[in-house]
N, C-alpha and C positions, 0 to 999 in steps of 0.2 A: 839541641843542647841535651834532652834525654838521649837523642840517639846515641851521642859518642858518649856519653856515660857507660849505655849498657855495651857498648864497644869496647871501651875499656875494661870495664868487669870480665868481659869475657877472652880478650886476652891473658888479663890477671889467672883467669881461673885456669887456662890452656898452659900457661908458662907453669903456673903450679903444678899442675896434673904432669907436666914433665919434668921436671925437676923431681916431683916423689918417685916419678919410674925410673929415673937415674940413680937415685939415692935406694932404691929396693935391694940391687944386688940379688945374689943369684945365679943357679942355671937349672937351666932344665934338660934333661937328659932323655934319649931315645936310640933304644938298643934294636935292632933286627940282627938276628941271628950273631954272627961276629962284628957288624956293624953297629959303629957307636957315634952317634952325634948329640953334641952338646952344644948348646944356646943360651946366650945371657939373658935373664928374662925380659929387659928393658926391650933387648933386640929382637925375642920374639914377638912381643905386644906391637912393636913397630911395623916386624913383616906381616901380621895378622891384620893389621888395619890397612896396609898396601896393599896386598891380596885382597882384601872385601871392595875397594875403591877401585882396584882393576876389573875384576867381577862384576862390580856395578856400571860400570862404563860399559864393560863388552854388552852385560844384558838390554842394557840402553839403547847402545849401539844398534844391536841387533832387532830390536823393536822397533826402532826408527825405520832402517830400512825396511822390514816388512810392511811399516803402515806407509811408506813414502808414496807408493801409487796412489793408496786413499785419501791421502792427503790432497794430491795431484787433484784427481776426481772432485773432492770437495770444493777446492780452490777454483777447477773450471767451475764449476755449478752454481759457486756463489755468484762469479763472474758474469755466467748467462743467466740468473735470477735477478739482479741487478740490471743488466740490459734487457732483459724481457719486463720489467717491471716500469722502465722507463717508455719502454715500447707501448704497453697496457696505457700507461699514462696518456701517451699520444693517441692511441685509440679512442679512449675515452673521452677526450676534447674533440675528435673527429667527429663523433658520434652525437655529443654536444653540438656542436656546429652545425652538424646536418648533411654532412661531406662521406655521403656512401663511400666514393671509390677510395677515399682517402683512407675511411676505418676500415674497409676489408684488406685494405693493403696491410696496414699496421696489425690486425687481428692474425693476420697470416704470418706478419715476422712473429708475433708475440707465441704464436702457438708452436712454432719452429722453435724458439727460445726455451719456451716451457712446458710444452707438451699441451695434449687436450686435457686442462683443468676443466672443472664445471666454470668458472667463471667467464673462461675463454671460450666455452662452447656458446654458453649465455649471452656472451657480447658478438662472437660471432652470428649469430642466428638472428640479433638483433641488425647488426648491421647488414646482411643478407634479405632482410626484410625492408630495409630502408632503402635496398638498392634497385628493391623489386624482384629477388630472386625467391620466391616462396619455396622452392623445390629445393633448392641450397640451405635455408634455411629452418624446414622440415627435418634434414638430415642430422642438423645441430642439434633441433630440440628429439630427435628420435634418439640420438646419443648420449644425451642427458637422461633420457627416461630409461635407458640401460643402467645405468648409474645406480646403485642401492642410496649412497649421498643423494643425490641430485631429481631422482625421480620425480618427485612431485613438480619440479620447476621444468621440465622437461614436458610432462604431462598437460601443465596449464599452457605452455605453448602452443602444443599441439590444438588444446581444444579451442584456443583462442582463434586459431587458422582455420579449423571447422566452422567454428562459427561464423567466420566474414564470408568464407565461402557456402554457407546454410548447408554443410552438410549433416542436417539434428541428427540423424541415427550414430554417424559416428561420433559426434558430439557427445549423446549420450555415454556411449562406451567410454570415452575417454574420461568422462566425468565421474563415472563410476570407478573407474581405475585411479582418478586422482584420489576420490573419497577413500579408497582404502587405502592409498601409500600415506593419506595426512588428514586420518578424520577429524572431524568436527571444523576445518577452516569456512570462518564466515563468507567470503569469498565464494568459495566453492558451493555453498549453500544456494548465495543467490543465483549463481550462473544455473544452476539444478534448475532452482525453481524458474527460471525464464526457458530454460530448454523444454520442460514439463509442459509448457504454456503453449512453446512452437510446435510440439510434438501431439498435441492435445491429450497428452498423460495425465488426466484430473485428478486420479488417485497420488500420483505420485506429489504434483500442483499442491494439493489439499496441507499434506502431508509436509511439503518444504514452504509452505505460505509464510510470511512473515507476520508477526502480531496484528499490524496495520493493515493488510491486507483481508478485502471482505470474504470471508469462507461460505456464504450461502451461496453464491453462484458456482465456486467449486465444487463444494459438496453436492450441489444439484447434478452438475456434470458429471461428476464422478458415478453418481448413482445412474446415471444412466447410461455409463459403460459396463455397469458391475451386472454379471450373469445371473448372481446369487440374488434371490428371491428376500430372502433375509438382511443380508449386508445392502443391498440399494435401500429397504425402509428404514433403516438404520443410519443412511446417508441422505434420504431426504426429511428424515426427523432433524439428523443435526442444522441442517441447513435451514430447517424452518427457523429452531429456536438459536441458530446465529443470528436473523434476522427476520422476526414473523411479518415485518413489512415488505417483504422479498415475495411479491404474486404468485412467480411460478414455483417456488418453495412450499407456499401454503396451499397451491393448488394441489401438486404432487402427494404433498402429506396427507392432505385430507383424501385423494382420490385412494391413498392405499389405505385408509383407516376404512373407508368406504365398501371399499373392495372385499376387505377382512370381516366385517359383517359388524364395526361401531360405526354406525352412524351417526350418533350424536355425539361422539368424540373428534368426527369430521365434520360437522357441525359447528362447533369450537373451535376448531381449528379455521374455520374459516370467520368465525366472529372474530376472533384475535386478530387476522389477518385485517382485516375491514379495520378494524380499529387502530391497527399500527397505522395504516396505508390503503385506503380504500381504492380497489382497482374494479373495472366493469368484469372481467371475467371471474372475479369471487362471488360478484352477485350472480351470474350467471348460474354456476357453479350451486350454489346457496337454493336457488329459487329453481334449481331443474325438476325437481320431484313434486311440483306445486303445479296443478294442472290447474284449479278454479282461480278467477281473478283477486275474486278478492281474499282468497286465502295467500295468493301470491302478496298483495298489498301489506297485509297482516305480517308475513314472514319477512320482508322486506323492514317494514321497522322494527322486527326483532333484530333485524342486524346491524340496523344502524343505530342502535340506542346510545351506543355509546361515543358518537360522534356525528351526533343529528343534523349539526348547520354544517358541515363538509360538503364542499360542491359536489362532490360524486353523490352524497347520500340524499340532497335536494334533488339531484337528477334524477337517480333511481327512483324514489317515492313517486318523482312526478311524472316517470313512466309510466310506472306500475299503477296508479292513477287513474292514468289516462286509457291504458287498456282497459280498466276494470270501470268505465265509464263517470269516474270521479273528476267529474271537470273542474270542479269549483277547487278539489283537492288541490288538483294537478296546477291550476293557476297559483293559487299561494305559492307552493314550491317554486315553482320558474320565477315568478315575480320576486320572491325573495332571493331568489339566487341573481337574476339581472339586477338589485337593487346592491347585492354585495359587491359587484365590480369584478367576480369571479367566472361569470358565465362566458361559455365558448359557444363556437357554432354548432353545439347539440343542442345547447337549452334556446338558442332561437329556432333552430329545425322542430323541436316540439312545441314549442309556441304556435309556429305555421299550423302544426296537426292538429293543436287543440283549438285556433281558429275554426280549422274546417268540422272541427267535432262540435265544436258549439252552435257557427252559426250557418253552416253549410255553403251552396255556392250562391250568397249575396254579394252586394257591392260592397258593404262594409266589413266582411269578413276579407274578400279580395285585398279590401285597402290595409287591414291589419296584417295580411300574410304578408304583402311587399314592402313594409314596414318591416317586420321581423325577417325576411330574405335581406334586406340589405343590410340590417345590424349582423346577418350572420356574414355577411361577404366580409366585414372590416373586424369583426370579433378574431380572438385569438384562434387557433385550429385545435381540435381537440388532440390529446396527448395521444401518443404513440410509443411502440419501442423501435429504438435509433440509436445508429451507431456514433459516438462521441466523437469517432477519429473521420469520419467520412461523410456523416450524416445520412446514410440511408435508413429507410424506414424500413422496419420489419415489421409483417402480420404477428409474431410470435416471439418472446424471446429465446435466442440461442447465447450458446458462449462463446462463439466465433461470429465474427461479422463475415458473409460469405462474398461483401462486395468488397474488402480491404484485407481480410485476415485477420485482424489485430482482434485478441482475446479478450474478453472480460470488459469490453466498452458498450455495450447494449445496453440501456435503459430505459426506464420509462417516464415519458414527458414531453 
């Protein structure tokens, strides 16, 4: 209804304007030399309107003819786009279904219709990988890596391939390129940390370690690779501060301090390490300068005073006392250790030595020795550095197991 009213109003205005023009009257004269042209005003106005309409139609028609090839191309491109998206959908369905050959065929058709877009290059790479054609997949990833807008995607695919074929140096180089293309990617940081462990680049592994990753072993391993003595000492101190119960870090830091003339601080570091987690090597380092046997007993008492009842503390005191001829002291420590249920084979073998020292080669001594030897065979084994991955025992700590090549799995126990 409203549209009808507007149409009626427009028609009325048009008729009114036309009627007004017809009533204007008057003549428009044009003289050029001896030539005279006289036209009434209404006719001139109508002629001007007609001329405007004709010129407008000519301009529109000319523009339409000029742009006609572009419109044809756009229409064809739109048709190809619609067809390409349909083929692309079928390619995705084939990939999801695990049909590698069908996916490769559909992706090839989509590329013919849409060109080498980043999405199609990525689908091409995944289809080729599914078909087991890693070389063809690498070509697609390389094409992606050459594009500024999809460089990170291509580098990620190439990095994944390098890791799968265990080409660690190439993987590290690709990881650095990917970091430059997309700084701060969480996934890339994790991959770089794994690569650093694989290539035993301990400084980079320490820098990229996640918050929950034990830092002491990484810092100590990095110190072993550091040519600068000052930087190595700093890394050893960092390892000790990160975990005072990690015996290799305790020993390395104490040895560095002792070599620099800070013997008292080195002793303090060893005492802190023993308080955190007693280890036989800490006791060996602490007592290395004590030659007199009774002095060794006193030094051992100083070392273990913070955790006097720990199994390693009792075992150390018993061994030092036995070496000093304090058999009664040694027996009290060993019997307390056996009574606690924490004695291992070392404690029972020390009891055998104790029986020999106290009773000599007598029948009573031999009976006692046999008793302790039987107990030793069924007791828990003494702790060792052991790889949690393959179970191999090591004489000392290493950042990497030489049997299975696993990093960070060797622990004391």
